[in-house]
PyMOL Python script that loads the backbone (N, CA, C, O; Angstrom):
from pymol import cmd

cmd.read_pdbstr("""\
ATOM      1  N   MET A   1       0.847  -1.168   0.000  1.00  0.00           N
ATOM      2  CA  MET A   1       0.000   0.000   0.000  1.00  0.00           C
ATOM      3  C   MET A   1       0.896   1.235   0.000  1.00  0.00           C
ATOM      4  O   MET A   1       1.847   1.328   0.777  1.00  0.00           O
ATOM      5  N   ARG A   2       0.579   2.177  -0.879  1.00  0.00           N
ATOM      6  CA  ARG A   2       1.410   3.376  -0.995  1.00  0.00           C
ATOM      7  C   ARG A   2       0.576   4.630  -0.744  1.00  0.00           C
ATOM      8  O   ARG A   2      -0.641   4.651  -0.926  1.00  0.00           O
ATOM      9  N   ALA A   3       1.290   5.678  -0.317  1.00  0.00           N
ATOM     10  CA  ALA A   3       0.643   6.960  -0.060  1.00  0.00           C
ATOM     11  C   ALA A   3       1.542   8.071  -0.586  1.00  0.00           C
ATOM     12  O   ALA A   3       2.739   7.881  -0.799  1.00  0.00           O
ATOM     13  N   VAL A   4       0.935   9.230  -0.787  1.00  0.00           N
ATOM     14  CA  VAL A   4       1.652  10.425  -1.230  1.00  0.00           C
ATOM     15  C   VAL A   4       1.625  11.425  -0.084  1.00  0.00           C
ATOM     16  O   VAL A   4       0.568  11.744   0.462  1.00  0.00           O
ATOM     17  N   LEU A   5       2.802  11.909   0.266  1.00  0.00           N
ATOM     18  CA  LEU A   5       2.952  12.868   1.351  1.00  0.00           C
ATOM     19  C   LEU A   5       3.480  14.166   0.750  1.00  0.00           C
ATOM     20  O   LEU A   5       4.491  14.156   0.047  1.00  0.00           O
ATOM     21  N   THR A   6       2.808  15.276   1.020  1.00  0.00           N
ATOM     22  CA  THR A   6       3.261  16.578   0.517  1.00  0.00           C
ATOM     23  C   THR A   6       3.577  17.496   1.691  1.00  0.00           C
ATOM     24  O   THR A   6       2.908  17.469   2.724  1.00  0.00           O
ATOM     25  N   VAL A   7       4.610  18.305   1.505  1.00  0.00           N
ATOM     26  CA  VAL A   7       5.048  19.246   2.542  1.00  0.00           C
ATOM     27  C   VAL A   7       5.292  20.593   1.873  1.00  0.00           C
ATOM     28  O   VAL A   7       5.989  20.671   0.862  1.00  0.00           O
ATOM     29  N   VAL A   8       4.724  21.644   2.431  1.00  0.00           N
ATOM     30  CA  VAL A   8       4.907  22.995   1.889  1.00  0.00           C
ATOM     31  C   VAL A   8       5.034  23.969   3.053  1.00  0.00           C
ATOM     32  O   VAL A   8       4.326  23.855   4.053  1.00  0.00           O
ATOM     33  N   GLY A   9       5.941  24.925   2.910  1.00  0.00           N
ATOM     34  CA  GLY A   9       6.077  25.964   3.925  1.00  0.00           C
ATOM     35  C   GLY A   9       7.356  26.751   3.733  1.00  0.00           C
ATOM     36  O   GLY A   9       8.087  26.542   2.765  1.00  0.00           O
ATOM     37  N   LYS A  10       7.622  27.653   4.655  1.00  0.00           N
ATOM     38  CA  LYS A  10       8.850  28.448   4.615  1.00  0.00           C
ATOM     39  C   LYS A  10      10.032  27.530   4.875  1.00  0.00           C
ATOM     40  O   LYS A  10       9.990  26.685   5.769  1.00  0.00           O
ATOM     41  N   ASP A  11      11.084  27.699   4.090  1.00  0.00           N
ATOM     42  CA  ASP A  11      12.267  26.851   4.223  1.00  0.00           C
ATOM     43  C   ASP A  11      12.961  27.093   5.553  1.00  0.00           C
ATOM     44  O   ASP A  11      13.041  28.222   6.039  1.00  0.00           O
ATOM     45  N   LYS A  12      13.460  26.009   6.128  1.00  0.00           N
ATOM     46  CA  LYS A  12      14.265  26.066   7.347  1.00  0.00           C
ATOM     47  C   LYS A  12      15.123  24.812   7.403  1.00  0.00           C
ATOM     48  O   LYS A  12      14.850  23.841   6.697  1.00  0.00           O
ATOM     49  N   THR A  13      16.121  24.823   8.207  1.00  0.00           N
ATOM     50  CA  THR A  13      17.036  23.695   8.339  1.00  0.00           C
ATOM     51  C   THR A  13      16.355  22.505   9.004  1.00  0.00           C
ATOM     52  O   THR A  13      15.630  22.660   9.987  1.00  0.00           O
ATOM     53  N   GLY A  14      16.599  21.311   8.456  1.00  0.00           N
ATOM     54  CA  GLY A  14      16.181  20.075   9.115  1.00  0.00           C
ATOM     55  C   GLY A  14      14.826  19.522   8.753  1.00  0.00           C
ATOM     56  O   GLY A  14      14.386  18.554   9.373  1.00  0.00           O
ATOM     57  N   ILE A  15      14.141  20.095   7.772  1.00  0.00           N
ATOM     58  CA  ILE A  15      12.793  19.626   7.431  1.00  0.00           C
ATOM     59  C   ILE A  15      12.814  18.162   6.995  1.00  0.00           C
ATOM     60  O   ILE A  15      12.060  17.346   7.525  1.00  0.00           O
ATOM     61  N   ILE A  16      13.666  17.830   6.041  1.00  0.00           N
ATOM     62  CA  ILE A  16      13.709  16.461   5.535  1.00  0.00           C
ATOM     63  C   ILE A  16      14.119  15.495   6.640  1.00  0.00           C
ATOM     64  O   ILE A  16      13.560  14.403   6.745  1.00  0.00           O
ATOM     65  N   ALA A  17      15.074  15.876   7.452  1.00  0.00           N
ATOM     66  CA  ALA A  17      15.520  15.014   8.557  1.00  0.00           C
ATOM     67  C   ALA A  17      14.389  14.744   9.539  1.00  0.00           C
ATOM     68  O   ALA A  17      14.195  13.604   9.962  1.00  0.00           O
ATOM     69  N   LYS A  18      13.644  15.777   9.904  1.00  0.00           N
ATOM     70  CA  LYS A  18      12.539  15.602  10.857  1.00  0.00           C
ATOM     71  C   LYS A  18      11.470  14.686  10.289  1.00  0.00           C
ATOM     72  O   LYS A  18      10.994  13.781  10.973  1.00  0.00           O
ATOM     73  N   ILE A  19      11.094  14.917   9.050  1.00  0.00           N
ATOM     74  CA  ILE A  19      10.010  14.140   8.455  1.00  0.00           C
ATOM     75  C   ILE A  19      10.444  12.704   8.201  1.00  0.00           C
ATOM     76  O   ILE A  19       9.684  11.776   8.477  1.00  0.00           O
ATOM     77  N   SER A  20      11.647  12.503   7.683  1.00  0.00           N
ATOM     78  CA  SER A  20      12.096  11.131   7.419  1.00  0.00           C
ATOM     79  C   SER A  20      12.270  10.353   8.722  1.00  0.00           C
ATOM     80  O   SER A  20      11.964   9.161   8.766  1.00  0.00           O
ATOM     81  N   GLY A  21      12.750  10.992   9.773  1.00  0.00           N
ATOM     82  CA  GLY A  21      12.863  10.334  11.077  1.00  0.00           C
ATOM     83  C   GLY A  21      11.502   9.971  11.642  1.00  0.00           C
ATOM     84  O   GLY A  21      11.315   8.882  12.184  1.00  0.00           O
ATOM     85  N   PHE A  22      10.562  10.880  11.515  1.00  0.00           N
ATOM     86  CA  PHE A  22       9.185  10.673  11.964  1.00  0.00           C
ATOM     87  C   PHE A  22       8.580   9.466  11.256  1.00  0.00           C
ATOM     88  O   PHE A  22       7.943   8.626  11.891  1.00  0.00           O
ATOM     89  N   LEU A  23       8.780   9.377   9.937  1.00  0.00           N
ATOM     90  CA  LEU A  23       8.246   8.258   9.161  1.00  0.00           C
ATOM     91  C   LEU A  23       8.943   6.955   9.540  1.00  0.00           C
ATOM     92  O   LEU A  23       8.282   5.926   9.678  1.00  0.00           O
ATOM     93  N   ALA A  24      10.245   6.979   9.708  1.00  0.00           N
ATOM     94  CA  ALA A  24      11.001   5.777  10.071  1.00  0.00           C
ATOM     95  C   ALA A  24      10.524   5.208  11.404  1.00  0.00           C
ATOM     96  O   ALA A  24      10.433   3.990  11.559  1.00  0.00           O
ATOM     97  N   GLU A  25      10.218   6.079  12.368  1.00  0.00           N
ATOM     98  CA  GLU A  25       9.710   5.620  13.669  1.00  0.00           C
ATOM     99  C   GLU A  25       8.410   4.840  13.525  1.00  0.00           C
ATOM    100  O   GLU A  25       8.090   3.996  14.363  1.00  0.00           O
ATOM    101  N   ARG A  26       7.668   5.120  12.469  1.00  0.00           N
ATOM    102  CA  ARG A  26       6.375   4.464  12.235  1.00  0.00           C
ATOM    103  C   ARG A  26       6.474   3.362  11.174  1.00  0.00           C
ATOM    104  O   ARG A  26       5.458   2.862  10.689  1.00  0.00           O
ATOM    105  N   LYS A  27       7.701   2.993  10.824  1.00  0.00           N
ATOM    106  CA  LYS A  27       7.974   1.927   9.846  1.00  0.00           C
ATOM    107  C   LYS A  27       7.400   2.237   8.461  1.00  0.00           C
ATOM    108  O   LYS A  27       6.971   1.337   7.740  1.00  0.00           O
ATOM    109  N   VAL A  28       7.400   3.517   8.104  1.00  0.00           N
ATOM    110  CA  VAL A  28       6.969   3.957   6.777  1.00  0.00           C
ATOM    111  C   VAL A  28       8.225   4.098   5.928  1.00  0.00           C
ATOM    112  O   VAL A  28       9.156   4.811   6.304  1.00  0.00           O
ATOM    113  N   ASN A  29       8.253   3.421   4.783  1.00  0.00           N
ATOM    114  CA  ASN A  29       9.422   3.434   3.906  1.00  0.00           C
ATOM    115  C   ASN A  29       9.260   4.485   2.811  1.00  0.00           C
ATOM    116  O   ASN A  29       8.235   4.519   2.131  1.00  0.00           O
ATOM    117  N   ILE A  30      10.256   5.334   2.639  1.00  0.00           N
ATOM    118  CA  ILE A  30      10.245   6.339   1.583  1.00  0.00           C
ATOM    119  C   ILE A  30      10.718   5.675   0.296  1.00  0.00           C
ATOM    120  O   ILE A  30      11.846   5.187   0.218  1.00  0.00           O
ATOM    121  N   LEU A  31       9.850   5.658  -0.714  1.00  0.00           N
ATOM    122  CA  LEU A  31      10.171   5.046  -2.002  1.00  0.00           C
ATOM    123  C   LEU A  31      10.783   6.043  -2.975  1.00  0.00           C
ATOM    124  O   LEU A  31      11.690   5.702  -3.734  1.00  0.00           O
ATOM    125  N   ASP A  32      10.286   7.272  -2.950  1.00  0.00           N
ATOM    126  CA  ASP A  32      10.780   8.308  -3.855  1.00  0.00           C
ATOM    127  C   ASP A  32      10.536   9.653  -3.194  1.00  0.00           C
ATOM    128  O   ASP A  32       9.585   9.820  -2.430  1.00  0.00           O
ATOM    129  N   ILE A  33      11.392  10.597  -3.493  1.00  0.00           N
ATOM    130  CA  ILE A  33      11.281  11.920  -2.889  1.00  0.00           C
ATOM    131  C   ILE A  33      11.734  12.972  -3.894  1.00  0.00           C
ATOM    132  O   ILE A  33      12.718  12.784  -4.609  1.00  0.00           O
ATOM    133  N   SER A  34      11.003  14.076  -3.936  1.00  0.00           N
ATOM    134  CA  SER A  34      11.392  15.213  -4.745  1.00  0.00           C
ATOM    135  C   SER A  34      11.145  16.463  -3.910  1.00  0.00           C
ATOM    136  O   SER A  34      10.084  16.624  -3.308  1.00  0.00           O
ATOM    137  N   GLN A  35      12.127  17.330  -3.883  1.00  0.00           N
ATOM    138  CA  GLN A  35      11.955  18.572  -3.129  1.00  0.00           C
ATOM    139  C   GLN A  35      12.613  19.709  -3.868  1.00  0.00           C
ATOM    140  O   GLN A  35      13.553  19.516  -4.640  1.00  0.00           O
ATOM    141  N   THR A  36      12.107  20.891  -3.620  1.00  0.00           N
ATOM    142  CA  THR A  36      12.671  22.079  -4.248  1.00  0.00           C
ATOM    143  C   THR A  36      12.499  23.267  -3.317  1.00  0.00           C
ATOM    144  O   THR A  36      11.653  23.265  -2.423  1.00  0.00           O
ATOM    145  N   ILE A  37      13.308  24.262  -3.544  1.00  0.00           N
ATOM    146  CA  ILE A  37      13.205  25.530  -2.832  1.00  0.00           C
ATOM    147  C   ILE A  37      12.825  26.583  -3.866  1.00  0.00           C
ATOM    148  O   ILE A  37      13.523  26.759  -4.865  1.00  0.00           O
ATOM    149  N   LEU A  38      11.724  27.279  -3.627  1.00  0.00           N
ATOM    150  CA  LEU A  38      11.273  28.365  -4.497  1.00  0.00           C
ATOM    151  C   LEU A  38      11.409  29.659  -3.697  1.00  0.00           C
ATOM    152  O   LEU A  38      10.537  30.007  -2.902  1.00  0.00           O
ATOM    153  N   GLU A  39      12.519  30.364  -3.922  1.00  0.00           N
ATOM    154  CA  GLU A  39      12.893  31.515  -3.108  1.00  0.00           C
ATOM    155  C   GLU A  39      12.953  31.063  -1.654  1.00  0.00           C
ATOM    156  O   GLU A  39      13.813  30.248  -1.318  1.00  0.00           O
ATOM    157  N   GLU A  40      12.080  31.552  -0.774  1.00  0.00           N
ATOM    158  CA  GLU A  40      12.148  31.139   0.635  1.00  0.00           C
ATOM    159  C   GLU A  40      11.165  30.013   0.974  1.00  0.00           C
ATOM    160  O   GLU A  40      11.001  29.667   2.144  1.00  0.00           O
ATOM    161  N   TYR A  41      10.518  29.448  -0.033  1.00  0.00           N
ATOM    162  CA  TYR A  41       9.513  28.402   0.199  1.00  0.00           C
ATOM    163  C   TYR A  41      10.045  27.012  -0.130  1.00  0.00           C
ATOM    164  O   TYR A  41      10.733  26.810  -1.130  1.00  0.00           O
ATOM    165  N   PHE A  42       9.713  26.073   0.725  1.00  0.00           N
ATOM    166  CA  PHE A  42      10.112  24.679   0.579  1.00  0.00           C
ATOM    167  C   PHE A  42       8.905  23.882   0.110  1.00  0.00           C
ATOM    168  O   PHE A  42       7.806  24.051   0.638  1.00  0.00           O
ATOM    169  N   ALA A  43       9.101  23.015  -0.879  1.00  0.00           N
ATOM    170  CA  ALA A  43       8.035  22.134  -1.365  1.00  0.00           C
ATOM    171  C   ALA A  43       8.620  20.740  -1.564  1.00  0.00           C
ATOM    172  O   ALA A  43       9.678  20.577  -2.171  1.00  0.00           O
ATOM    173  N   MET A  44       7.915  19.739  -1.042  1.00  0.00           N
ATOM    174  CA  MET A  44       8.399  18.370  -1.156  1.00  0.00           C
ATOM    175  C   MET A  44       7.216  17.437  -1.373  1.00  0.00           C
ATOM    176  O   MET A  44       6.128  17.653  -0.840  1.00  0.00           O
ATOM    177  N   ILE A  45       7.449  16.398  -2.165  1.00  0.00           N
ATOM    178  CA  ILE A  45       6.471  15.338  -2.344  1.00  0.00           C
ATOM    179  C   ILE A  45       7.216  14.019  -2.174  1.00  0.00           C
ATOM    180  O   ILE A  45       8.311  13.835  -2.706  1.00  0.00           O
ATOM    181  N   MET A  46       6.606  13.109  -1.425  1.00  0.00           N
ATOM    182  CA  MET A  46       7.191  11.788  -1.194  1.00  0.00           C
ATOM    183  C   MET A  46       6.181  10.725  -1.587  1.00  0.00           C
ATOM    184  O   MET A  46       4.979  10.882  -1.370  1.00  0.00           O
ATOM    185  N   LEU A  47       6.674   9.658  -2.161  1.00  0.00           N
ATOM    186  CA  LEU A  47       5.883   8.455  -2.355  1.00  0.00           C
ATOM    187  C   LEU A  47       6.378   7.491  -1.294  1.00  0.00           C
ATOM    188  O   LEU A  47       7.565   7.171  -1.247  1.00  0.00           O
ATOM    189  N   VAL A  48       5.472   7.026  -0.439  1.00  0.00           N
ATOM    190  CA  VAL A  48       5.876   6.182   0.686  1.00  0.00           C
ATOM    191  C   VAL A  48       5.110   4.865   0.672  1.00  0.00           C
ATOM    192  O   VAL A  48       3.974   4.792   0.205  1.00  0.00           O
ATOM    193  N   ASP A  49       5.755   3.828   1.194  1.00  0.00           N
ATOM    194  CA  ASP A  49       5.146   2.514   1.352  1.00  0.00           C
ATOM    195  C   ASP A  49       4.679   2.397   2.796  1.00  0.00           C
ATOM    196  O   ASP A  49       5.486   2.472   3.723  1.00  0.00           O
ATOM    197  N   ILE A  50       3.380   2.213   2.983  1.00  0.00           N
ATOM    198  CA  ILE A  50       2.817   2.132   4.336  1.00  0.00           C
ATOM    199  C   ILE A  50       2.393   0.704   4.694  1.00  0.00           C
ATOM    200  O   ILE A  50       1.675   0.491   5.671  1.00  0.00           O
ATOM    201  N   THR A  51       2.842  -0.267   3.899  1.00  0.00           N
ATOM    202  CA  THR A  51       2.474  -1.668   4.125  1.00  0.00           C
ATOM    203  C   THR A  51       2.812  -2.126   5.539  1.00  0.00           C
ATOM    204  O   THR A  51       2.003  -2.801   6.176  1.00  0.00           O
ATOM    205  N   ASN A  52       3.986  -1.772   6.036  1.00  0.00           N
ATOM    206  CA  ASN A  52       4.435  -2.226   7.358  1.00  0.00           C
ATOM    207  C   ASN A  52       4.299  -1.156   8.437  1.00  0.00           C
ATOM    208  O   ASN A  52       4.862  -1.293   9.523  1.00  0.00           O
ATOM    209  N   ALA A  53       3.564  -0.103   8.147  1.00  0.00           N
ATOM    210  CA  ALA A  53       3.431   1.004   9.098  1.00  0.00           C
ATOM    211  C   ALA A  53       2.812   0.524  10.408  1.00  0.00           C
ATOM    212  O   ALA A  53       1.958  -0.363  10.427  1.00  0.00           O
ATOM    213  N   THR A  54       3.262   1.127  11.488  1.00  0.00           N
ATOM    214  CA  THR A  54       2.744   0.777  12.819  1.00  0.00           C
ATOM    215  C   THR A  54       1.468   1.534  13.169  1.00  0.00           C
ATOM    216  O   THR A  54       0.893   1.328  14.238  1.00  0.00           O
ATOM    217  N   VAL A  55       1.026   2.413  12.267  1.00  0.00           N
ATOM    218  CA  VAL A  55      -0.226   3.168  12.457  1.00  0.00           C
ATOM    219  C   VAL A  55      -1.044   3.072  11.177  1.00  0.00           C
ATOM    220  O   VAL A  55      -0.508   2.775  10.110  1.00  0.00           O
ATOM    221  N   SER A  56      -2.335   3.324  11.287  1.00  0.00           N
ATOM    222  CA  SER A  56      -3.200   3.322  10.103  1.00  0.00           C
ATOM    223  C   SER A  56      -2.900   4.544   9.241  1.00  0.00           C
ATOM    224  O   SER A  56      -2.244   5.487   9.686  1.00  0.00           O
ATOM    225  N   LEU A  57      -3.387   4.516   8.005  1.00  0.00           N
ATOM    226  CA  LEU A  57      -3.211   5.661   7.112  1.00  0.00           C
ATOM    227  C   LEU A  57      -3.871   6.905   7.708  1.00  0.00           C
ATOM    228  O   LEU A  57      -3.298   7.993   7.661  1.00  0.00           O
ATOM    229  N   ALA A  58      -5.052   6.752   8.257  1.00  0.00           N
ATOM    230  CA  ALA A  58      -5.755   7.895   8.858  1.00  0.00           C
ATOM    231  C   ALA A  58      -4.963   8.470  10.033  1.00  0.00           C
ATOM    232  O   ALA A  58      -4.841   9.687  10.169  1.00  0.00           O
ATOM    233  N   ALA A  59      -4.430   7.595  10.874  1.00  0.00           N
ATOM    234  CA  ALA A  59      -3.633   8.060  12.015  1.00  0.00           C
ATOM    235  C   ALA A  59      -2.350   8.734  11.535  1.00  0.00           C
ATOM    236  O   ALA A  59      -1.943   9.760  12.080  1.00  0.00           O
ATOM    237  N   LEU A  60      -1.714   8.156  10.514  1.00  0.00           N
ATOM    238  CA  LEU A  60      -0.506   8.754   9.962  1.00  0.00           C
ATOM    239  C   LEU A  60      -0.795  10.149   9.416  1.00  0.00           C
ATOM    240  O   LEU A  60      -0.028  11.082   9.651  1.00  0.00           O
ATOM    241  N   ALA A  61      -1.897  10.289   8.692  1.00  0.00           N
ATOM    242  CA  ALA A  61      -2.276  11.596   8.139  1.00  0.00           C
ATOM    243  C   ALA A  61      -2.495  12.609   9.262  1.00  0.00           C
ATOM    244  O   ALA A  61      -2.039  13.748   9.170  1.00  0.00           O
ATOM    245  N   ASP A  62      -3.186  12.198  10.309  1.00  0.00           N
ATOM    246  CA  ASP A  62      -3.439  13.095  11.445  1.00  0.00           C
ATOM    247  C   ASP A  62      -2.136  13.476  12.150  1.00  0.00           C
ATOM    248  O   ASP A  62      -1.918  14.641  12.479  1.00  0.00           O
ATOM    249  N   GLU A  63      -1.279  12.488  12.376  1.00  0.00           N
ATOM    250  CA  GLU A  63      -0.015  12.747  13.064  1.00  0.00           C
ATOM    251  C   GLU A  63       0.896  13.654  12.230  1.00  0.00           C
ATOM    252  O   GLU A  63       1.571  14.529  12.773  1.00  0.00           O
ATOM    253  N   CYS A  64       0.912  13.443  10.919  1.00  0.00           N
ATOM    254  CA  CYS A  64       1.722  14.297  10.041  1.00  0.00           C
ATOM    255  C   CYS A  64       1.196  15.732  10.028  1.00  0.00           C
ATOM    256  O   CYS A  64       1.975  16.685  10.071  1.00  0.00           O
ATOM    257  N   ALA A  65      -0.123  15.880   9.970  1.00  0.00           N
ATOM    258  CA  ALA A  65      -0.719  17.223   9.991  1.00  0.00           C
ATOM    259  C   ALA A  65      -0.366  17.930  11.297  1.00  0.00           C
ATOM    260  O   ALA A  65      -0.049  19.120  11.299  1.00  0.00           O
ATOM    261  N   GLU A  66      -0.422  17.200  12.399  1.00  0.00           N
ATOM    262  CA  GLU A  66      -0.088  17.783  13.700  1.00  0.00           C
ATOM    263  C   GLU A  66       1.394  18.149  13.767  1.00  0.00           C
ATOM    264  O   GLU A  66       1.745  19.217  14.269  1.00  0.00           O
ATOM    265  N   MET A  67       2.264  17.276  13.267  1.00  0.00           N
ATOM    266  CA  MET A  67       3.687  17.589  13.242  1.00  0.00           C
ATOM    267  C   MET A  67       3.929  18.822  12.372  1.00  0.00           C
ATOM    268  O   MET A  67       4.752  19.672  12.711  1.00  0.00           O
ATOM    269  N   GLY A  68       3.218  18.916  11.259  1.00  0.00           N
ATOM    270  CA  GLY A  68       3.351  20.076  10.393  1.00  0.00           C
ATOM    271  C   GLY A  68       3.065  21.373  11.125  1.00  0.00           C
ATOM    272  O   GLY A  68       3.785  22.358  10.965  1.00  0.00           O
ATOM    273  N   LYS A  69       2.011  21.370  11.930  1.00  0.00           N
ATOM    274  CA  LYS A  69       1.693  22.566  12.725  1.00  0.00           C
ATOM    275  C   LYS A  69       2.837  22.893  13.671  1.00  0.00           C
ATOM    276  O   LYS A  69       3.188  24.059  13.850  1.00  0.00           O
ATOM    277  N   THR A  70       3.418  21.862  14.276  1.00  0.00           N
ATOM    278  CA  THR A  70       4.500  22.049  15.232  1.00  0.00           C
ATOM    279  C   THR A  70       5.734  22.671  14.582  1.00  0.00           C
ATOM    280  O   THR A  70       6.403  23.509  15.187  1.00  0.00           O
ATOM    281  N   ILE A  71       6.033  22.260  13.345  1.00  0.00           N
ATOM    282  CA  ILE A  71       7.242  22.778  12.683  1.00  0.00           C
ATOM    283  C   ILE A  71       6.944  23.900  11.695  1.00  0.00           C
ATOM    284  O   ILE A  71       7.843  24.356  10.988  1.00  0.00           O
ATOM    285  N   GLY A  72       5.684  24.350  11.638  1.00  0.00           N
ATOM    286  CA  GLY A  72       5.323  25.472  10.779  1.00  0.00           C
ATOM    287  C   GLY A  72       5.217  25.127   9.308  1.00  0.00           C
ATOM    288  O   GLY A  72       5.485  25.965   8.447  1.00  0.00           O
ATOM    289  N   MET A  73       4.825  23.887   9.015  1.00  0.00           N
ATOM    290  CA  MET A  73       4.685  23.431   7.632  1.00  0.00           C
ATOM    291  C   MET A  73       3.280  22.871   7.426  1.00  0.00           C
ATOM    292  O   MET A  73       2.596  22.521   8.388  1.00  0.00           O
ATOM    293  N   SER A  74       2.861  22.790   6.179  1.00  0.00           N
ATOM    294  CA  SER A  74       1.608  22.123   5.837  1.00  0.00           C
ATOM    295  C   SER A  74       1.966  20.734   5.315  1.00  0.00           C
ATOM    296  O   SER A  74       2.644  20.611   4.295  1.00  0.00           O
ATOM    297  N   ILE A  75       1.512  19.680   6.015  1.00  0.00           N
ATOM    298  CA  ILE A  75       1.835  18.305   5.627  1.00  0.00           C
ATOM    299  C   ILE A  75       0.525  17.553   5.414  1.00  0.00           C
ATOM    300  O   ILE A  75      -0.339  17.520   6.291  1.00  0.00           O
ATOM    301  N   HIS A  76       0.395  16.948   4.231  1.00  0.00           N
ATOM    302  CA  HIS A  76      -0.804  16.169   3.892  1.00  0.00           C
ATOM    303  C   HIS A  76      -0.387  14.778   3.434  1.00  0.00           C
ATOM    304  O   HIS A  76       0.620  14.613   2.747  1.00  0.00           O
ATOM    305  N   VAL A  77      -1.181  13.776   3.826  1.00  0.00           N
ATOM    306  CA  VAL A  77      -0.940  12.398   3.412  1.00  0.00           C
ATOM    307  C   VAL A  77      -2.225  11.859   2.806  1.00  0.00           C
ATOM    308  O   VAL A  77      -3.298  11.986   3.396  1.00  0.00           O
ATOM    309  N   GLN A  78      -2.115  11.255   1.620  1.00  0.00           N
ATOM    310  CA  GLN A  78      -3.265  10.655   0.945  1.00  0.00           C
ATOM    311  C   GLN A  78      -2.869   9.304   0.380  1.00  0.00           C
ATOM    312  O   GLN A  78      -1.724   9.101  -0.024  1.00  0.00           O
ATOM    313  N   HIS A  79      -3.821   8.382   0.352  1.00  0.00           N
ATOM    314  CA  HIS A  79      -3.585   7.112  -0.325  1.00  0.00           C
ATOM    315  C   HIS A  79      -3.253   7.419  -1.781  1.00  0.00           C
ATOM    316  O   HIS A  79      -3.825   8.338  -2.366  1.00  0.00           O
ATOM    317  N   GLU A  80      -2.347   6.667  -2.359  1.00  0.00           N
ATOM    318  CA  GLU A  80      -1.893   6.926  -3.728  1.00  0.00           C
ATOM    319  C   GLU A  80      -3.048   6.932  -4.730  1.00  0.00           C
ATOM    320  O   GLU A  80      -3.071   7.768  -5.634  1.00  0.00           O
ATOM    321  N   GLU A  81      -3.996   6.024  -4.587  1.00  0.00           N
ATOM    322  CA  GLU A  81      -5.107   5.953  -5.532  1.00  0.00           C
ATOM    323  C   GLU A  81      -5.993   7.196  -5.469  1.00  0.00           C
ATOM    324  O   GLU A  81      -6.477   7.666  -6.498  1.00  0.00           O
ATOM    325  N   ILE A  82      -6.204   7.722  -4.276  1.00  0.00           N
ATOM    326  CA  ILE A  82      -7.004   8.945  -4.128  1.00  0.00           C
ATOM    327  C   ILE A  82      -6.247  10.127  -4.726  1.00  0.00           C
ATOM    328  O   ILE A  82      -6.835  10.962  -5.413  1.00  0.00           O
ATOM    329  N   PHE A  83      -4.957  10.195  -4.468  1.00  0.00           N
ATOM    330  CA  PHE A  83      -4.131  11.268  -5.029  1.00  0.00           C
ATOM    331  C   PHE A  83      -4.200  11.228  -6.558  1.00  0.00           C
ATOM    332  O   PHE A  83      -4.408  12.256  -7.202  1.00  0.00           O
ATOM    333  N   ASN A  84      -4.025  10.041  -7.129  1.00  0.00           N
ATOM    334  CA  ASN A  84      -4.063   9.913  -8.594  1.00  0.00           C
ATOM    335  C   ASN A  84      -5.434  10.276  -9.157  1.00  0.00           C
ATOM    336  O   ASN A  84      -5.516  10.936 -10.193  1.00  0.00           O
ATOM    337  N   ALA A  85      -6.504   9.859  -8.498  1.00  0.00           N
ATOM    338  CA  ALA A  85      -7.853  10.177  -8.973  1.00  0.00           C
ATOM    339  C   ALA A  85      -8.101  11.681  -8.939  1.00  0.00           C
ATOM    340  O   ALA A  85      -8.747  12.222  -9.837  1.00  0.00           O
ATOM    341  N   MET A  86      -7.598  12.352  -7.924  1.00  0.00           N
ATOM    342  CA  MET A  86      -7.801  13.797  -7.791  1.00  0.00           C
ATOM    343  C   MET A  86      -6.999  14.589  -8.829  1.00  0.00           C
ATOM    344  O   MET A  86      -7.359  15.717  -9.167  1.00  0.00           O
ATOM    345  N   HIS A  87      -5.925  14.001  -9.325  1.00  0.00           N
ATOM    346  CA  HIS A  87      -5.038  14.741 -10.215  1.00  0.00           C
ATOM    347  C   HIS A  87      -5.041  14.200 -11.648  1.00  0.00           C
ATOM    348  O   HIS A  87      -4.095  14.420 -12.405  1.00  0.00           O
ATOM    349  N   SER A  88      -6.108  13.497 -12.008  1.00  0.00           N
ATOM    350  CA  SER A  88      -6.231  13.038 -13.392  1.00  0.00           C
ATOM    351  C   SER A  88      -7.394  13.746 -14.057  1.00  0.00           C
ATOM    352  O   SER A  88      -8.373  14.097 -13.400  1.00  0.00           O
ATOM    353  N   VAL A  89      -7.289  13.951 -15.335  1.00  0.00           N
ATOM    354  CA  VAL A  89      -8.320  14.671 -16.069  1.00  0.00           C
ATOM    355  C   VAL A  89      -9.165  13.713 -16.853  1.00  0.00           C
ATOM    356  O   VAL A  89     -10.095  14.132 -17.543  1.00  0.00           O
TER     357      VAL A  89
END
""", "prot")
cmd.dss("prot")
cmd.show_as("cartoon", "prot")
cmd.util.cbc("prot")
cmd.orient("prot")
């Protein structure tokens, strides 16, 4: 089972480290990652494998959103199929 995780906000040191550590603690495997800096803004998208995750997808989404608030970022997690359906024409 795969999910898409997006992160957007003002750039600061340690964003990728915090998020990847957070995911590793929950046994979420990062399959692919793309990130960019647009002036002072950070944008990242990850494709993650949640097959062995220690939390449900809903719990992971809630925990990521809460962590995002803590670090001043917007973090969203969606099942890959829902993400693809929302972004297809």
